[in-house]
N, C-alpha and C positions, 0 to 999 in steps of 0.2 A: 285858575283864572277867575277873576271877579266879574260879575255882570256889570255892564255899563248902564248908567241911568241917563236918559235924554229928556230934556224938557220940551214940551210942546211948543208950537209956533207962537202961541199967545202968552207964553211965559208962565203959564200956571204950573202947578206942582204935579200935574199928571205925569206920572213916570212910566216910562216905557222900558221894560227890561228886555234886553237883548242877550240871549244866552248863546254861547257858541256850542253847537252840538258836537259831541265827541263821536268820533268814528271808531267803531269797535272792530278790531282786527282779530280774526280767528286764526290761530296758529295750530297746525296739526301736531305740534310737539306735545301739547297737553293730552291729546287723545292717545298718542303713542305711549306716553308714560303711563296713563291709566290702564291701557290694555296690557302693557307689560307687567304692571303690578298685579292685575287680575290673573294673568296666566301664572305668574310666580306663586301667587297665593294658592291657586288650584293645585299646582304641582306639589307644593309643600304640604297641603292638606291631604292629598291622595297618598303621598309617601308616608305620612304619619299614620294614616288609616291602615295602609298595608303592613307597616311595621308592627302595629299593635294588634292587628287582626289575628285571630287564632285559626290559621288555615291548616286543615288536616286533610291529607290525601288518603284515599282508601289504601289499606295495607296491601290488598291484592286487587289490581284493577281488572283481572280476568273474571268473567262470570263463573259461577259454580257449574260444574258439569257432573251430572248424576247419571244413574242408569237410564237407558233409553227404554222404549217399549219392548224391544227384543231382549232386554235384560243384560245388555253389554254396556260396559263403562267406556265412554269415549273421552279421550283427552281433548284439550283445546286444539282447534285447527292450526297447523303449522304451514306457513307459506315460505317457499324457497324460490329464489330467483338467482340462478347461477349460470356462469358461462361453462359450456361443456368443452371437453377436449376436441381437437379438430377431428372431423370425420374422415372417411376414406378418400373423399374428394378434396380434402385439405381446407375446406371452408369451416369457419367458426360458427357455432350455434349457441343459442341460449335456451335454458329450461326454466319454465315456471311450473311449480308443482305445489299443490295443496294436499296435505295428508293429515290424518288423525291416527293417533296410536290408541289401540283398544287395550284397556287394562283388564287384568284378571278379576279384580274386585275393587271395592272402594279404597282399601288401604294401598293397593298398587297404584290406583289413580292419584292418590295424594303423593306418592313417591315420584310418579311421572311428572306431576306439576312441580315438585320441589327440584328435580334434576333436569328440568326443561332446557336450560342453556347447554348442558353437557350433551344431551340427546341431539339438539339442533346442530351443534358443532360436528358431531360424528357423522350425522346424515349429510350435512352440507359438504364435508370433505369427500365423502363417498360419491355424491352426485357430481362433483367437479371432475372426478376421474373418468366419468362415462363419456361416451361419444353418442351422436345422434342415432347410430345404428343399434345401440343397446336398448332402444325403446321401440324397435320394430318387431311386431309379432307378439302373440300372447305368451309364448315360451320365454322370450327375453324379459317381458314385463313381470312374469312370475319370479324370475331370477332377481330382478331389481327389487321387487317387493320383499322377497325373502332376505336379501342382503340388508335392506332398510330395517327390517324387523330385528335382524341380528345386531346391527349397529345401535339401534335404539335400546336393546336389552343389555348392552355392555355396562352402562353405569347403574343399572337397576338390579334388584334382587332377582333370583332365579324365577323365571316364568312370569314376571310382573307384566311384561308386554305380551299380550296374547296375539295381536294381529296389527297390521298396518292397513288402513283404508285410504286409498288414493282417490281423492274427490275431484281433482282437476289436474290435467297434465297438458302442457303446451310446449312443443319443441319448435323453435323458430331459428 
């Protein structure tokens, strides 16, 4: 639109320029588009970085377990959470047990760590067969411990597992 020129009252050439002000309308669409483009760019950049990154996880996430002060070799702590067989009163119960397997020497400890899934499976199956009454008294606990040692030693070489140390035991 062109500005209009008006002549003054006395007819002189003094021009008065009247411009029509444009009203600027802000639309949220521009901001939405820019925000969407920024998010898309960040996602594309992050996926590219993740694809090209050289991510290496440690081969063995378990810490090394070496001989303790008493000269015994302790395996990593194993935690079991199992449902027990129904007790004499017919109620179901749960067992939470944390135990460590004591190895004969450093080589036996390496074998225990290597065959850890097999050992866990055998002990877990054994624990599921027990009832809450099997954990009452020191005599019963000695039997449970001896059976856990026997089951832990099945996939291992002769005498590799020297003992089982029960750190925590909760029957609920």
